[in-house]
Structures are given as C-alpha cells and as structure tokens.
N, C-alpha and C positions, 0 to 999 in steps of 0.2 A: 582668798575670794573664790579662786577656781575650785578649790576643794569644797567650799560651801556651796557654790553653784552646782557642781557635780552632785553633791548630796541632795539638793533640792530636786534636781532632775530625776535622780534615782527614786526619790520618794514619789514624785509624780508618776513615774513609770510603774512603780509597784501599785500605786493606788489605781491607775488606769487598768492595769492587768487584773487587779482584784475585781474591779467593776465588770470587766469583760467576762471573767470566769463566772461571776455571780449571775449576770444576764444570761450567759450560755446555759448555766444549770437550770435557770428558770424556764428557758425555752425548751430544753430537753425534757424537763419535768412536765411541762404542759403538753408536749408532743406525746410523751408516754401515757399521760392521762387520756389523751384523745384515742390512742391505740387501745387503751384498756376499757374505755367507756362502752357500756352496752346501751343500745337503743331500746328503751322500754316498749316502744311500739312494736318491736319484733317479737315480743312475748305473745303467743297466740291465744286467743279466746274464741272457741268455736261457737257458731250460732246454735240456737235452740230448736231450729226447724228440723223436720224429719229428713234423714239422709239415707241414701242407699248404701253409702260407704260408712262403716262404723269404726271410727278411730279408736274407741275404747277397746273394742274386740281385737283390733290389730295390735294394740299395745299389750294385751294379755298374751297373744301369740308371740310377740317380741320377747316377753319375759321368759317364755319357754326356750326360745332360741338362745338368748344370752346365757341362760343357766347351763347350757352345754359347755360353755367356755370358748377358747380359741377354735376357729373352724377353718383352718387353712386348706387350700385346694389339695385334694388327694389324701386327706386325713379321714380317720374313722369318725371324727366329730362332724365332718362335712357330710358323711353318709347319714348321720343322725338328723341333720337339717333336712336332707332330701326326703327322709322318711316322714318328717312333719309336713313338708310341702305336699308330698304324694297323698298322705292321709286327708289333709284338709281340702286339697283340690278335687280329689275324687268324691269326697263327701258333698262338695258343692255341685257335683254332676258334670264336671268338665273332663274331657279326655286329656291325658298327660303323656307327652312324648318324652322319652328318656334317651339322650344322645351322648353316649360315652365317647371319649377320645383320649389318646395318649399324647402327652406334651413333654418336650425336653425342656428342663428348667436348670438354672445354675446349681441346684442341689440334687439333680438327677431326674430320671423319668418319673412322671406322675400321671396316674389315670384320673382324668377329670370328667365331669358330667354336666352338660347343659340340660335344662328342663324347660319344656314348653307346654303350657296349658292352652287349650284351644277353645275359644268362644266362637262357635260356628255361626257365620253370617249367611244371609240369603242372596248376597251379591258377590260378583267376582272381585278378587283382590284382598289384600291383607294389610292390617295396621298392627304394628308391634309396640308393646310397652315393655321396657326391659330394665333390669337391675342386675347387680351381682350379689351372690350369697356367701362368698368366701371372705375370710378376714386375712389381713396382712400377716405374713410369716414374721413373727417377732419372738423368737425362742426365749429371750431373756426376760420377758414380762408376760403377765397374764392379760393378754389383750382380748377383752370381751367383744369389742367392736359393736357396741349397742347402736351407735349411729352409722358408722362406716361398715356396712355389710349387713348389720342386723335390721336396721329400721326399714330399709327397702324390701328386704326379704319378707318380713311380716306384712308390710304394706301391700305387697303384690298378692299375698295370700288373701288378704281382705278384698282386694280388687277382683279377684276371681269369684269370691262370694257375692260381691255387689253386681257384677256383670252376669253371672250365671252361665249356663252351658250354651245359650243361643241368643241371637240378637238380630234385629233388622239392620241391614247394611253389610259392610265388609266383615270378614272374619277378623277377630282380634287374637293375636298371639301374645300371651303373657310369658315373657322369657326370663328365667333365672340363669344368668351366666356364671360359670365357674371360672376361677383363675383370673379375675380382673387385676388383682394386686401383683406387684413385682415381688420376687423372692429375695432379690439383692437390690440392684439399682434399676430404676425405671428406664426402659429402653424399648426399641421397636420389637425386640425379641423376648424381653423379660417383662411382660405385662399383657393384659387384654387377651389372655390365652383363649378364653371361651368365646368372646365376640369375634375374634379373628377366625376361629374354627367354624363358627356358625355361618359366617359369610362364605367360607369355602364350601360348607354343606349346601347352602342355597345355590351356589354355582353348580355343584355336582348334580343336584336334583332339578336344575333349571327352574328354580323358584324365585331367583333374585328379582326378576321383573315384576313378580306378583306383589312384592312388598312396596306399598305406596308411601308409607311414612312410618317413622319410628320415634318414640318418645322414651328417652332414657332417664331414669331417676337415680340419684345418688346422694347420700347424706341429707335426707329430708326430715329427720326426726328431731333436729335441734330445737330445744325449747324456745330459743331466740331465733326464729325462722326468718331467713332472708335469702330468697332464691335469686341468683345472678342471671342476667340476660346472656344467653349464648350468642356471642358475636358472629358465629359461623352458621347460625340457623337461618333457614328461609324466612323472610320477613313475614309472610302470611301465617306461618306456623307459630312463630314467636308472638305475633300480634293476637292471634286467636286465643292463645293460652293466657296472655296478660289481660285481654279483654274479659275472658271468662272469670279470671281472678277478681277483677274489679266488680263484675256483676254479682259475684258471690261474696263481696265485701272482704276480700283477702288482699286487696291491692297493696297494702303496706308491707306485705311479705314477699311481693314480687317486685324486685328492686329495679332501679334505673342503672345500677352498676353492671358493667359487662365483664365477661371473662372468656378466655379461650382455653379450655382444659382438654387434655387427652383423657378420654373415658371410653366406656363401652360403645358409645355412638360412633367413635372415630373410624373404625373399619368400615362401617356402613356409609359414612360420609364419603370416604375415599372410593367406595363402590358405586356412588351416584345416588344413594337413597336419600330422600328428604328427611332430615332428622333434627332433633333438638335434644340438648342435655340440660336437665333441670338439677342444679346442684346448689346447696348452701355451702359456699366455700369460705365461710367465716364462722366456724363452729364455736358456739358459746356467745355469739353476739358481738365479738370484737377480735381484732387481729391477735392480741396477746392471749385471749382465751383460746383462740384457734390453735396457737402454738402449744398451749398447755394440754390440750385435749386430743388433737388429731394424731392418730397412730401412737397413743400413749395408753397407759392403764386407766387413765381418767375418762376414757370413752366408755362411760358406764350408764346403766339403765336410768339413773336419777337425772341424767342430763338430756334425756329424750322424753318428749311429752306426747300424749295421745292427741292433743289438740293440733299439733303440727302434722301428725299423720292424717288427721281429719281434713285439715286445710288442703293438703296436696291431693288427697283422695277426692274431695268435693270438686276441685278444679279440673282434674284430669277426667273424672267421670262425666262431668257436664260439658267439657270441651269436645268430647268425641263427636257429637252430632255436627258441630261447627267444622271440625277437621274433615269430616265426611263431605260436608257441603262444598268446602274449598277443593277437595280432591275431585268431586263431581264436576265442578266448574272447570278445572284444569282438563279433565277428560273431554268435556264438550269442546273446548278450544282446540284440542289436538285431533 
C-alpha cells in the first residue's frame, strides 16, 4: 500500500509541477508579447496644413548624413557632418559659431567641435535648442545611427531653416553638441563631452545667466514615436510642450510615461538652467524592439520617418512663443 500511495503522490506531484510549468510558460509568453507589441497609435501621420518646419526636407538631409556612415567624435566623418551643417545653416542666413575643444577619452585625446547657429532676437536673453551629432563608438559594427545622432542632427538643420536668421523675442541658440556618447562605459567623465564643455564655455564668457531655458532633443526620428515626460523638467516647461502637442494634434506621441535620463541637458540642469529632455526611449515602439535597434546596426534609415521629424518640429516651433511668455512672466515676478 505504501508503495502504491507513494506512487500516487508522485504522480500528483508530477502533474502539479507540469501544470505549474505550463502556466508559467503562458505567463512568460504573454509578458514577452506585451514587451514586443507595438502601439499602432505611435505610428505618426503628419497633418496636411502648411508648416514652417518641413519634415520631408529634414529626412532628405538625414539620408545624406547617414550615407557618411559612423560619425564618432573626433573622426573625419564627423567633420563631413559639420560641413553639411555649416553649408545648410549659412544658406539659411544664420551665423554659425564653431567651438573646438580637446577632450581626454578612454581611447586617447580627441579634438571635438560644438556648433551653434544663432537666430538673433530683439530682446535680452537666450533660449537654446540642442542635440548631439556624434554616433557611438562601436568599432565592430557599421553603426549608421539614423535615429541616435542622425535624426536630431538633420532635424536641427531644418529648424534653422524654419526659424531663419532673426526673430522677435529672445535669441535662439541651435546647438549641435559633439561627444555625447561614451567611448567605453557611460560615466561622469566618459560621456557628454560637448555639453559639459559648453557649460564651461558659458561660465568663462559670463553668459550662463543669459541662458533662460534649454530644450534638448534626442532619438526623435522613430517611426513609432513616443516621447517620454522628463521627470526632472520644470512643470511649466513640460506642460507648455505637452499642451502645444495636444493643440497640434500630436498628443498620442507625447506620453504620460516618465523617465530620468542622463543626456546633454544634464550639465545645464546641474548649472541651474531650466531645461527639458525630449527623448523617445522606446525605439521601435516596444521594449524588445528598442533592445534590437538601439546602438546596433539596425539603427538604419528605414526605421526613421519624416512624419516623426515633422511632429517634433511642429511642436517645438509652435511652443517657442508660449515658452517666451512663461519666461516673461517669471521675469516680471522677479
């Protein structure tokens, strides 16, 4: 009997274990499906009304940049990108400041260059819109960086065309930072070379107090666009941009999800500048797609869409007057 009872208990245990494993696999499978699923609402369709910012033209510029190949800080390919920026910005009538500096990196000293296009205002103070134009140092793969590094570089060139050489209000600095990416492992010393240097430049030139706000953009070309809320941004600046997105009917691409990410805005935040980071940190529309594409050879031109460039361009272009109004109100209170 005991042997028979023990046998029945073993069978029950095996059956129970089998059910547990089956249920676990189902749960894991469903979880993976959720991680892999794309939200079709994040696929951007731009409106048909007239826009000062031309996402299609930005996309054509992006194709030129991506065709260069990897564009790591200090490389000859990075100089080719600077030549494109210089040509297009000057053709749009803007003054371009070229600010070279030497940086110590884990792979040796590299000469890097920050670029600043100036949209001259008729009031005191400056607003900055920034991005990085370098691609991550990945010597073992052909990293084109269509989204991460490329999309914002082309986007900013088009913003220069849209804003033109002069405007009413504060001067706008359009900044292309060099050396955002780490060469080895991200750290306080191996990352953000250009933005850290630019804060030092502003301190040296006694210009830091003149910078009233900064909007940094990164990875905004994703065809499945979903911009996270920057948890560290001033509420007024975040709300202004999200309100403008809703007014322009892009609210589904400006998410309720929050993130705190180190990026080129970080040195400015530490320096006391009011700033926000606009980043789509779910490249491809799902966490699994993000892992497949971010910092891989799959960050390619076919995964970036002109409609996404258009959406971010429309929102930032039309948010500028509201940002100015909020800054004016702050000045009056002070």
